[in-house]
C-alpha positions in Angstrom: -27.1 248.3 216.9 -24.8 246.1 214.9 -21.9 248.5 215.0 -22.0 248.6 218.8 -22.0 244.9 219.2 -18.9 244.8 216.9 -17.2 247.5 218.6 -17.6 245.4 222.1 -16.4 242.3 220.4 -13.5 244.2 219.2 -12.7 245.6 222.6 -12.8 242.3 224.1 -10.7 240.5 221.6 -8.5 243.2 220.2 -4.9 242.4 219.8 -4.0 244.9 222.4 -6.3 243.2 225.0 -5.0 239.8 224.1 -1.5 241.1 224.5 -2.1 242.7 227.8 -3.8 239.5 229.0 -1.0 237.4 227.8 1.5 239.5 229.5 -0.3 239.4 233.0 -0.6 235.6 232.6 2.9 235.2 231.6 4.2 237.4 234.7 2.0 235.0 237.1 3.4 231.9 235.2 6.9 233.3 235.8 6.4 233.9 239.5 5.1 230.4 240.0 7.8 228.8 238.4 10.2 231.0 240.5 8.3 229.7 243.6 8.8 226.0 242.6 12.5 226.7 241.9 13.0 228.3 245.3 10.7 225.4 247.1 11.8 222.4 245.5 15.7 222.0 245.7 15.8 218.7 243.8 16.3 219.5 240.1 14.8 216.2 239.0 11.6 216.7 241.1 11.3 220.4 240.2 11.2 219.5 236.5 8.7 216.7 237.0 6.4 219.3 238.6 7.0 222.0 236.0 6.3 219.4 233.4 3.2 218.2 235.2 1.9 222.0 235.4 2.7 222.8 231.8 0.8 219.8 230.8 -2.2 220.3 233.1 -2.3 224.0 231.7 -2.3 222.6 228.0 -5.0 220.1 228.8 -7.0 222.4 231.0 -6.8 219.9 234.1 -5.4 221.1 237.1 -5.8 217.5 238.9 -2.9 216.5 236.8 -0.6 218.9 238.5 -2.2 218.2 242.0 -1.5 214.4 241.5 2.2 215.2 240.7 2.5 217.5 243.8 0.9 215.0 246.0 3.3 212.4 244.9 6.1 214.6 245.5 4.8 215.4 249.1 4.4 211.9 249.7 8.0 210.7 248.8 9.4 213.8 250.6 7.7 212.8 253.7 9.3 209.4 253.6 
């Protein structure tokens, strides 16, 4: 019984699984940042949003990015 539990844990958290998940997450992140580059022509504004995105990921708080995006949209609509 113990061995099966350890095997399940190993399969969930094995270095190969983490590498694959990391590669998938990286691919999605690159696509998102490419989208930002395509959609936001102003470099300074794009950098602000990219920084807000990275900070929101690091702090696990999507609202930080959403607030930055809302600020950008308000300034852009003026």
